[in-house]
C-alpha positions in Angstrom: 23.6 -3.5 20.1 22.5 -6.9 21.4 25.1 -8.5 23.6 23.9 -11.9 25.1 26.0 -13.9 27.5 29.1 -15.6 26.1 27.5 -19.1 26.0 24.5 -17.9 24.0 26.3 -18.9 20.9 26.0 -22.6 21.8 23.2 -24.8 20.5 19.9 -23.4 21.9 17.3 -25.5 23.6 15.1 -22.5 24.5 13.1 -21.5 21.3 13.1 -17.9 22.6 16.9 -17.8 23.1 18.9 -15.4 20.8 21.5 -17.2 18.8 23.5 -16.5 15.6 20.9 -18.4 13.7 17.8 -16.6 15.2 19.3 -13.1 15.4 17.9 -10.7 12.7 16.7 -7.2 12.1 13.5 -7.8 14.2 15.8 -7.7 17.2 16.5 -4.0 16.3 12.8 -3.2 16.5 12.6 -4.8 20.0 15.7 -3.1 21.4 14.8 -1.0 24.5 17.1 1.9 23.5 15.2 4.2 26.0 16.4 2.0 28.9 20.1 2.6 29.2 22.4 3.2 32.1 24.9 5.6 30.5 24.9 9.1 29.0 27.1 11.1 26.6 29.9 13.1 28.3 28.9 16.6 27.0 26.4 16.9 29.9 25.5 15.5 33.3 22.3 13.9 34.6 20.6 13.9 38.0 17.6 11.7 39.0 15.7 13.4 41.8 12.9 12.0 43.9 9.9 14.1 44.6 8.8 16.0 46.6 12.2 16.5 48.4 14.2 16.6 45.1 16.7 14.3 46.7 19.4 13.0 44.2 19.0 9.2 44.1 21.0 8.7 40.9 23.6 10.8 39.1 26.0 10.5 36.2 29.6 9.9 37.2 30.6 13.4 35.9 27.8 15.3 37.8 30.0 16.6 40.5 32.4 18.2 38.0 29.5 20.0 36.2 28.2 21.3 39.6 31.7 22.5 40.5 31.6 20.2 43.5 34.5 17.9 42.7 35.0 16.7 46.3 31.4 16.7 47.5 29.0 13.7 47.2 26.1 14.1 44.9 23.9 11.1 45.7 21.8 11.7 48.8 22.0 15.5 48.5 19.0 17.7 48.0 18.7 20.3 45.2 19.2 23.0 47.8 22.5 21.5 48.8 23.6 21.0 45.2 22.6 24.4 43.7 22.1 26.6 46.7 18.7 27.7 48.1 18.0 30.6 45.8 18.7 28.7 42.6 16.9 25.6 43.8 13.9 27.7 44.7 13.9 29.3 41.2 14.3 25.9 39.6 11.3 24.5 41.6 9.1 27.4 40.4 10.2 26.9 36.8 9.7 23.1 37.0 6.1 23.5 38.4 5.3 26.0 35.6 6.7 23.8 32.8 4.6 22.0 30.3 3.2 18.9 32.1 4.0 16.7 29.2 7.1 14.5 29.3 9.1 16.8 26.9 12.4 18.1 28.1 12.3 21.8 28.9 15.0 24.5 29.4 14.4 25.6 33.1 17.3 27.8 34.1 20.7 29.3 33.2 23.2 29.8 36.0 25.6 32.4 34.7 28.1 32.2 37.5 28.6 28.5 36.8 27.9 29.0 33.0 25.4 26.1 33.3 22.1 25.3 31.5 19.6 23.2 33.4 16.9 21.2 31.6 14.3 18.9 33.2 11.1 16.9 33.0 9.1 14.6 35.2 8.9 10.9 34.6 7.1 8.3 36.7 7.3 10.3 39.9 11.0 11.3 39.3 12.5 14.5 38.1 15.3 14.1 35.5 17.6 17.1 35.6 20.2 17.5 32.8 23.2 19.9 33.0 25.1 21.4 30.0 27.8 24.0 29.8 26.8 27.4 28.2 28.5 28.5 25.0 31.8 30.5 25.1 31.0 31.9 21.7 31.3 35.6 21.4 28.4 37.9 22.1 28.8 39.2 18.5 28.3 35.6 17.1 25.2 35.1 19.2 23.8 38.5 18.1 24.4 37.7 14.4 22.5 34.4 14.7 19.7 36.1 16.7 19.3 39.0 14.3 19.4 36.8 11.2 16.6 34.6 12.4 13.6 36.7 11.1 15.1 36.8 7.6 15.6 33.0 7.7 12.0 32.4 8.8 10.8 34.8 6.1 12.7 32.8 3.5 11.0 29.6 4.6 7.6 31.3 4.5 8.1 32.6 1.0 8.9 29.1 -0.5 6.4 28.1 -3.1 6.6 24.3 -2.8 7.6 21.5 -0.4 10.9 20.8 -2.2 11.9 24.4 -2.1 11.0 24.6 1.6 13.3 21.7 2.4 16.1 23.0 0.1 16.1 26.4 1.9 15.8 24.7 5.3 18.9 22.5 4.9 20.9 25.5 3.5 20.0 27.7 6.5 20.7 24.9 9.0 24.1 24.3 7.5 24.9 28.0 7.8 23.8 28.0 11.5 25.4 24.7 12.5 28.6 24.6 10.4 28.1 20.9 9.8 29.7 19.6 6.6 26.5 17.8 5.4 22.8 18.6 6.1 20.1 16.4 4.6 16.3 16.2 4.6 15.2 12.6 4.8 11.6 11.5 4.1 10.1 8.2 5.5 8.0 6.0 3.3 5.0 4.0 4.7 7.1 0.9 5.2 9.8 2.8 7.3 12.3 3.0 4.5 13.4 6.5 3.4 14.9 8.8 0.8 17.2 11.8 0.9 15.0 14.5 -0.7 17.2 17.6 -0.1 20.9 18.0 0.6 23.7 20.6 1.0 27.3 19.4 1.5 30.9 20.2 1.4 32.4 19.8 -2.1 34.7 16.9 -1.2 31.8 14.7 0.1 29.8 12.2 -2.0 26.2 13.1 -2.7 23.4 11.2 -0.9 20.6 13.1 -2.6 18.1 10.7 -4.2 19.4 7.6 -2.4 17.0 5.3 -0.6 17.7 3.6 2.8 16.0 0.5 4.1 13.8 0.6 7.2 16.4 -1.3 9.2 18.8 1.7 9.0 16.5 3.6 11.3 14.5 0.9 13.1 11.1 1.5 14.8 12.5 2.3 18.3 14.8 4.9 16.8 11.9 6.5 14.8 9.9 6.7 18.0 12.8 8.3 19.9 13.3 10.9 17.1 9.7 11.9 17.2 9.8 12.6 21.0 12.4 15.3 21.1 13.0 18.5 19.0 16.7 17.6 18.6 19.2 14.8 19.1 22.9 15.5 19.2 25.9 13.1 19.1 29.0 15.3 19.2 31.5 12.5 19.0 30.7 9.0 17.6 33.7 7.6 19.5 32.6 9.1 22.9 33.3 7.2 26.1 29.9 6.6 27.8 29.4 8.0 31.4 27.7 5.6 33.7 24.7 6.4 36.0 25.4 5.6 39.6 24.1 3.6 41.2 23.1 1.4 38.3 20.0 -0.1 40.1 17.3 2.0 41.8 14.6 0.7 44.2 12.3 3.5 43.1 12.1 1.9 39.6 12.0 -1.7 40.8 15.6 -2.3 39.7 14.8 -1.3 36.1 16.8 1.5 34.3 15.3 4.9 34.4 13.3 5.7 31.2 15.4 8.1 29.2 13.1 8.5 26.3 13.1 12.3 26.5 16.7 12.6 27.6 19.0 14.8 25.5 22.1 13.1 26.8 21.0 9.5 26.5 23.6 7.1 25.1 23.0 5.9 21.6 22.8 2.3 20.4 26.1 0.6 19.7 24.7 -0.4 16.2 23.9 3.3 15.5 27.5 4.3 16.4 28.9 1.5 14.2 26.5 2.6 11.4 27.8 6.2 11.6 31.4 5.1 11.6 30.8 3.0 8.5 29.3 6.1 6.8 32.4 8.1 7.8 30.5 10.4 10.2 32.3 11.7 13.3 29.3 13.7 14.7 25.6 14.2 14.0 22.7 16.5 14.8 19.2 15.2 14.0 15.8 17.0 14.2 12.4 15.5 13.4 10.1 16.8 10.7 6.5 16.4 11.9 3.5 16.7 9.7 0.2 16.9 11.4 1.9 15.7 14.6 3.3 12.5 13.0 6.9 11.8 12.0 7.3 12.6 8.3 11.1 12.7 8.1 14.3 14.0 9.6 16.8 16.8 9.2 20.2 15.0 9.6 23.4 16.9 10.0 26.8 15.1 9.7 30.4 16.1 10.4 32.8 13.8 8.6 36.2 15.3 9.3 36.2 15.8 13.1 33.8 15.6 16.1 31.6 18.6 16.5 29.7 19.8 19.5 27.0 22.4 19.1 26.2 24.3 22.3 22.6 25.1 23.4 22.7 28.7 22.2 23.5 27.6 18.6 20.9 24.8 18.7 18.0 27.0 19.6 17.6 28.8 16.2 18.1 25.4 14.4 15.2 23.9 16.5 13.1 27.0 15.7 13.7 26.8 12.0 12.9 23.0 11.9 9.7 23.6 13.9 8.6 26.4 11.5 9.3 24.1 8.6 7.2 21.4 10.2 4.3 23.9 10.5 4.6 24.9 6.8 5.0 21.4 5.3 1.3 20.6 5.1 0.5 23.9 3.4 3.5 23.5 0.9 2.3 20.0 0.0 -1.1 21.4 -0.6 0.5 24.0 -2.9 2.3 21.2 -4.8 -1.1 19.6 -5.6 -3.3 22.7 -5.6 -4.9 22.1 -9.0 -5.4 18.4 -8.2 -6.9 19.2 -4.8 -9.3 21.7 -6.4 -10.4 19.1 -8.9 -11.0 16.6 -6.1 -13.0 19.3 -4.2 -15.1 20.1 -7.2 -16.0 16.5 -8.0 -16.7 15.8 -4.3 -19.4 18.6 -4.3 -20.8 17.3 -7.6 -21.1 13.8 -6.2 -22.7 15.1 -3.0 -25.4 16.9 -5.0 -25.9 13.8 -7.3 -26.3 11.5 -4.2 -28.9 13.9 -2.8 -31.0 13.6 -6.0 -30.4 9.9 -6.8 -32.4 6.9 -5.7 -30.7 5.0 -4.3 -28.1 7.5 -3.3 -25.1 5.2 -4.1 -26.2 4.9 -7.8 -24.6 8.4 -8.3 -21.2 7.0 -7.5 -21.1 4.7 -10.5 -23.4 6.5 -13.0 -22.6 9.2 -15.6 -19.3 11.0 -16.1 -19.1 12.2 -12.5 -18.5 9.0 -10.6 -15.9 7.4 -8.3 -13.2 7.6 -11.1 -14.0 11.2 -12.2 -11.4 12.9 -10.0 -9.0 10.6 -8.2 -5.9 9.4 -10.1 -6.8 5.7 -10.3 -7.2 3.3 -13.2 -10.2 1.4 -11.7 -12.8 1.4 -8.9 -15.3 -0.8 -7.3 -18.5 -0.1 -5.4 -19.7 -2.9 -3.1 -23.2 -2.5 -1.7 -25.1 -5.4 0.0 -22.7 -7.9 -1.5 -23.1 -6.6 -5.1 -20.0 -5.2 -6.8 -20.1 -2.6 -9.6 -16.8 -2.3 -11.4 -15.5 0.8 -13.2 -12.4 1.1 -15.4 -9.4 -1.3 -15.2 -10.0 -3.6 -12.2 -9.3 -7.2 -11.2 -12.0 -9.7 -11.9 -15.2 -9.7 -9.9 -14.0 -12.7 -7.9 -10.7 -11.1 -7.2 -12.4 -7.9 -6.1 -14.4 -10.0 -3.7 -11.2 -11.4 -2.3 -9.8 -7.9 -1.8 -13.1 -6.7 -0.2 -13.3 -9.6 2.2 -9.7 -8.8 3.3 -10.3 -5.1 3.6 -13.4 -5.8 5.8 -11.0 -7.3 8.3 -8.8 -4.2 8.5 -9.2 -1.7 11.4 -8.9 1.4 9.4 -12.1 2.9 7.8 -9.9 4.7 5.3 -7.2 2.2 4.1 -4.4 2.7 1.6 -1.3 0.8 0.4 0.8 1.1 -2.7 2.2 -2.5 -2.1 -1.0 -4.6 -1.7 0.8 -7.9 -2.3 3.1 -7.3 0.7 0.1 -7.0 3.1 -2.2 -9.4 1.1 0.0 -12.0 -0.7 -2.8 -13.4 -2.9 -2.9 -10.0 -4.6 0.4 -10.8 -6.4 -1.7 -12.7 -8.9 -3.4 -9.5 -10.2 -0.7 -6.9 -9.4 -1.0 -5.6 -13.0 -4.4 -4.2 -12.1 -4.2 -3.7 -8.4 -0.7 -3.2 -6.9 -2.2 -0.3 -4.9 -5.6 0.2 -3.3 -7.4 3.0 -1.5 -10.7 2.1 0.2 -13.4 3.5 2.5 -16.1 1.8 4.4 -19.4 3.3 3.3 -21.5 2.3 6.4 -21.3 0.5 9.7 -21.5 -2.8 7.9 -18.0 -3.8 7.0 -19.0 -5.3 3.7 -20.0 -2.0 2.0 -16.9 -0.5 0.4 -15.6 1.9 -2.2 -12.2 0.8 -3.6 -9.8 2.5 -6.0 -7.2 0.5 -7.8 -3.8 1.5 -9.2 -1.7 -0.8 -11.4 1.9 -1.9 -11.0 4.4 0.9 -11.8 7.9 -0.5 -12.4 10.5 1.7 -10.7 14.3 1.7 -10.4 15.4 2.7 -6.9 18.9 3.6 -6.0 19.7 2.2 -2.5 22.7 3.3 -0.4 24.1 -0.2 -0.3 22.4 -3.6 -0.8 19.0 -3.3 1.1 18.9 -7.1 1.4 22.1 -7.2 3.4 21.7 -4.3 5.9 23.6 -6.0 8.7 26.2 -8.7 9.4 26.2 -11.0 12.4 29.4 -10.9 14.4 30.2 -13.7 16.8 33.7 -12.7 17.7 34.8 -13.3 21.3 31.7 -15.6 21.8 29.4 -12.6 21.7 26.5 -12.3 19.3 26.1 -8.8 17.8 24.5 -7.2 14.8 26.9 -5.1 12.8 25.6 -2.6 10.2 26.8 -3.0 6.6 30.0 -1.4 5.6 29.3 -0.7 2.0 27.1 2.2 0.9 27.8 2.0 -2.8 24.8 2.7 -5.0 22.7 -0.4 -5.4 20.1 -0.3 -8.2 17.0 -2.4 -7.8 13.9 -2.7 -10.1 10.9 -2.7 -7.8 7.8 -4.8 -8.8 4.4 -5.2 -7.3 4.1 -1.6 -6.3 2.0 1.3 -7.6 2.4 5.0 -7.4 2.0 6.0 -3.7 -1.2 7.5 -2.6 -1.0 11.2 -1.7 -2.3 12.7 1.5 -4.8 14.8 -0.5 -6.2 11.6 -2.1 -6.6 10.0 1.3 -8.3 13.2 2.6 -10.6 13.2 -0.5 -11.6 9.6 0.3 -12.3 10.5 3.9 -14.4 13.5 2.9 -16.3 11.4 0.3 -17.1 8.9 3.1 -18.5 11.7 5.2 -20.5 13.0 2.2 -22.0 9.5 1.8 -22.9 9.4 5.5 -24.5 12.9 5.1 -26.5 11.7 2.1 -27.7 8.6 4.0 -28.6 10.8 7.0 -30.5 13.2 4.8 -32.3 10.4 3.1 -33.3 9.0 6.5 -34.6 12.4 7.6 -36.6 12.7 4.4 -38.1 9.2 4.8 -38.9 9.9 8.5 -40.6 13.2 7.5 -42.5 11.5 4.7 -43.6 8.6 7.0 -44.7 11.1 9.6 -46.7 13.0 6.9 -48.1 9.8 5.6 -49.1 8.7 9.1 -50.9 12.0 9.6 -52.6 11.6 6.2 -53.7 8.1 7.0 -55.1 9.2 10.3 -57.0 12.0 8.6 -58.2 9.6 5.9 -59.3 7.0 8.5 -61.2 9.7 10.4 -62.9 10.9 7.2 -63.8 7.3 6.2 -65.4 6.7 9.6 -67.3 10.0 9.5 -68.4 9.6 5.9 -69.5 6.0 6.3 -71.3 6.8 9.5 -73.0 10.1 8.5 -73.9 9.1 4.9 -75.9 6.1 6.0 -78.7 8.2 7.6 -79.7 10.1 4.4 -79.2 7.0 2.3 -81.5 5.0 4.5 -84.0 7.9 4.2 -83.9 7.7 0.4 -84.3 3.9 0.6 -87.3 4.1 3.0 -89.1 6.8 1.0 -88.6 4.7 -2.1 -89.9 1.7 -0.4 -93.0 3.6 0.8 -93.5 4.9 -2.7 -93.4 1.3 -3.9 -96.0 0.1 -1.3 -98.4 3.1 -1.6 -98.2 4.4 -5.2 -96.8 1.5 -7.3 -100.2 1.0 -8.9 -100.2 4.6 -10.2 -96.8 4.2 -11.8 -96.0 3.0 -15.3 -94.0 -0.1 -15.9 -91.0 2.0 -16.6 -91.5 4.0 -13.4 -91.8 0.8 -11.3 -88.6 -0.5 -12.9 -86.8 2.7 -12.0 -88.1 2.6 -8.5 -86.8 -1.0 -8.2 -83.4 0.2 -9.4 -83.4 3.0 -6.8 -84.1 0.4 -4.1 -81.4 -2.0 -5.4 -78.7 0.8 -5.6 -79.5 2.3 -2.2 -79.2 -1.2 -0.7 -75.9 -1.8 -2.4 -74.7 1.6 -1.3 -75.7 0.9 2.3 -73.8 -2.4 2.2 -70.7 -0.6 0.9 -70.9 2.1 3.6 -71.3 -0.6 6.3 -68.2 -2.3 5.0 -66.3 1.0 5.0 -67.5 1.6 8.5 -66.2 -1.8 9.6 -62.9 -1.0 8.0 -62.6 2.4 9.6 -63.4 1.0 13.1 -60.4 -1.3 12.8 -58.1 1.7 12.4 -59.6 4.1 15.0 -57.9 2.6 18.1 -54.7 0.8 18.9 -55.1 -3.0 19.5 -55.7 -3.9 23.1 -53.2 -6.7 23.6 -53.8 -9.6 26.0 -52.7 -13.2 26.2 -55.0 -15.1 23.9 -55.2 -18.9 23.3 -55.5 -18.9 19.5 -56.8 -22.5 19.5 -59.9 -21.6 21.5 -60.5 -18.4 19.4 -60.3 -20.3 16.1 -62.6 -23.0 17.4 -65.3 -20.4 18.4 -65.0 -18.6 15.0 -65.2 -21.8 13.0 -68.2 -23.0 14.9 -70.1 -19.8 14.2 -69.2 -19.8 10.5 -70.2 -23.5 10.1 -73.6 -22.6 11.5 -74.0 -19.8 9.0 -73.0 -22.1 6.1 -74.9 -25.1 7.4 -76.1 -26.1 3.9 -72.5 -26.5 2.7 -70.3 -29.6 3.1 -67.4 -28.1 4.9 -64.5 -29.8 6.7 -62.4 -27.5 9.0 -59.3 -29.0 10.5 -57.7 -27.1 13.4 -54.1 -27.9 14.4 -54.0 -29.0 18.1 -52.0 -26.9 20.6 -52.0 -23.7 18.7 -49.9 -21.2 20.8 -51.2 -18.4 22.9 -50.0 -15.0 21.8 -50.4 -11.4 22.9 -53.1 -9.8 20.6 -56.4 -8.0 20.4 -58.8 -11.0 20.6 -61.8 -9.4 18.9 -59.8 -8.1 15.9 -57.8 -11.3 15.4 -61.1 -13.1 15.4 -62.1 -10.9 12.5 -58.9 -12.0 10.6 -59.7 -15.7 11.0 -63.4 -15.0 10.2 -62.6 -13.2 6.9 -60.0 -15.8 5.8 -62.3 -18.8 6.6 -65.3 -17.2 4.9 -63.3 -16.5 1.8 -62.0 -20.1 1.8 -65.6 -21.2 1.7 -66.9 -18.6 -0.8 -64.1 -19.0 -3.4 -64.4 -22.7 -3.5 -66.1 -24.8 -6.2 -65.4 -28.2 -4.7 -68.2 -30.5 -3.5 -66.4 -30.8 -0.2 -64.6 -27.7 1.0 -61.6 -28.5 3.1 -60.0 -25.8 5.3 -56.9 -26.4 7.5 -55.9 -23.9 10.2 -52.5 -24.1 11.9 -49.3 -22.5 12.9 -45.6 -22.8 12.0 -44.5 -22.7 15.6 -40.8 -23.1 14.9 -40.8 -19.5 13.5 -40.3 -16.4 15.6 -42.8 -15.0 15.8 -45.3 -17.9 15.1 -46.6 -17.9 11.6 -50.4 -18.8 11.4 -52.0 -20.1 8.2 -55.4 -20.8 6.7 -55.3 -23.3 3.8 -58.1 -24.2 1.4 -58.8 -26.4 -1.6 -60.6 -23.6 -3.5 -60.2 -21.9 -6.9 -56.8 -20.4 -6.1 -55.4 -17.1 -7.2 -53.3 -16.4 -10.3 -49.8 -14.9 -9.6 -50.6 -11.7 -11.5 -53.6 -11.1 -9.2 -52.0 -11.6 -5.8 -50.9 -8.0 -5.5 -54.5 -6.9 -5.9 -56.3 -9.0 -3.3 -55.6 -6.7 -0.3 -56.8 -3.5 -2.1 -59.9 -1.8 -0.7 -63.1 -2.6 -2.6 -61.2 -4.7 -5.1 -62.7 -7.9 -6.2 -61.2 -10.3 -8.7 -64.6 -11.6 -9.9 -67.9 -10.2 -10.9 -69.9 -8.3 -8.3 -72.3 -11.1 -7.6 -70.0 -14.0 -8.4 -69.0 -16.4 -5.5 -71.6 -14.9 -3.2 -70.8 -11.3 -4.0 -69.2 -8.9 -1.5 -67.7 -5.4 -1.1 -64.1 -6.4 -1.4 -63.0 -5.3 2.1 -62.5 -8.6 4.0 -58.8 -9.1 3.1 -58.2 -5.4 3.4 -59.5 -5.4 7.0 -57.5 -8.6 7.7 -54.3 -6.9 6.5 -54.9 -3.8 8.5 -55.5 -5.8 11.7 -52.3 -7.8 11.1 -50.3 -4.6 10.5 -51.7 -2.9 13.6 -50.2 -5.8 15.5 -46.8 -5.2 13.8 -47.0 -8.3 11.7 -47.5 -9.1 8.0 -49.8 -11.2 5.8 -49.1 -12.9 2.5 -50.5 -15.7 0.3 -49.2 -18.7 -1.6 -51.6 -20.2 -4.2 -51.9 -22.6 -7.1 -54.8 -21.8 -9.4 -57.4 -24.6 -9.4 -55.8 -26.3 -6.3 -56.2 -23.7 -3.5 -54.6 -21.0 -1.5 -52.7 -20.6 1.8 -52.8 -17.3 3.7 -50.0 -16.8 6.2 -49.8 -14.0 8.8 -47.9 -13.1 11.9 -49.1 -11.0 14.9 -45.7 -9.4 15.7 -42.8 -7.9 13.8 -40.4 -10.5 12.3 -36.8 -10.2 13.5 -35.8 -11.5 10.1 -37.8 -11.6 6.9 -39.6 -14.9 6.5 -39.0 -16.2 3.0 -42.2 -18.2 2.6 -43.8 -15.8 0.1 -41.0 -16.2 -2.4 
């Protein structure tokens, strides 16, 4: 497989040099098996340059297949090699072929009994030649007429296992190979023989497991690219491609990924010899477009070549089986899938009715653990974990969640967590397997299901820990596959039961249901906010109209009552005069309230007119006016120098400072009233404050101070008032996109903070 130069076995000075000490199975995964310069001898290969279709490379046996034993092949056009008529037909078929890289059957030349296959690759056309079958017409007819019944047998199978059992039986009938197996890959690349039919004298492989190194990653990729791979003779003599180097490819070998004739790896040939196989035929089993497994045919007694005519029905049956596999697996788990579907719909309905939506995932009998086959689950929202069932500790769940947040998949599953995340070995009893989904764009919000360790005994075909031997004979370094395939029993620890496709699908659909619930909740909130905004506008308009229009009749009542007092008070009894004084007092109070409501409504009627405003100058002007009004009081107002200039509505912000300063004076029983006005300029946006040494506000009352017409004291206490000053201040701040809050110590004073723009992050000062 790997054949470095003879002196590569010496002591290495280059850390990247391959030596007997550094060679291991990772070399198999890096082997460029698609870049080879030889083919198998049961066909021939031509490499043609477009658009002329001139042969620039050919296998050494090409002339014989073309029945041109004495004529050169290199440098000839397709017209010269096939004749103009056949070349013209081939061009037409090539242009009409599927534009993908897959090899296609293009033409059959009956006079030469020659099949032509081709595909395009990096500006080149690879044309493969293979002899037609000499099988009797009766044999071909029997195979052809028997196909509908074989397809029908596959379609009538009730389960995945029965589908594979029928498939291997039918393929053995069609191919004549002594052994036909269905081989399923596990997530780690290892595999298991899950169906088999064989000649009586052969040992059974059914149920045996094979390590991933037996079919390394490059081989798995190659198998997935072609409908069929054939090795008629393990001991074949490779046919070289001539010339070996092409200028058109920069001196690199032509990419033979899709070639049917491509030579196989030396290690693969050795592996088959060690298994006692003389010939193989391999077809990929694809589920949802991905490689699920293989159909592997083996001949142990003699080489066996299967011509194209006999391979076609085998390819067809394998492709039909691939199409049916997903449905058969669904049938195997139909009741389980139905339960998953039922619970998914229940969770979706519960999330729609729950507040918050994710509470439904952990509440009641219908929760994350209600349907899926898991022993425990965790829901992590905003850093808080809720655990259900048998799970690792909260700290261990946090470790898993932090690791899962770094994975690329939004739906992640593994039944061997400790292999991917070694710290999980400490809690494998609770979480050897995990299935997780990200609940939102934030990586930290997750739903995780846990499965405990499930001890299992696996029967390997040979010791999986010694899949190869290193051979340094003749100063060459080469990996040799193991020679023993005796059953090797191993007890596997640290693994859970594997997750099923229907479980991964359920998790994916639950994730979408969560997104739908979040989207619907967002739509509801947006609709409610829009309705609330309309209601607020209507209420504001009503407040303005009511406060404006009611003042005129109220003033009429007050004026008539005042005239009655001046002109007719002498004719009234003492009780009448008292009642008249009450009318005057109440109408005056009502007029004051309507004036306050009108001022409040004016704040809301129009959007703020923003302009650059030096706050220091605005505060100085406001403080000067207020000190003149309260000239009889001993007031000390300190203004922080260099207050910033901000974009705001100057008149309305002046009202904010005015109300806060007036309240600082009114609600203050100190002989000297001190008021400090400043700004926390290191905040974004700047946080302004008004601090006093007044009576303070009890914690239980802080939520009430911004309510309209709400006073914490008697109507006439502390100078009286309507209770709208702080409400107006709050509305002005909110109309600027900011917020206002208070810190206070009863008996020592209060500090009101506010911003005049939206905070990019919540300021924590009000905690």
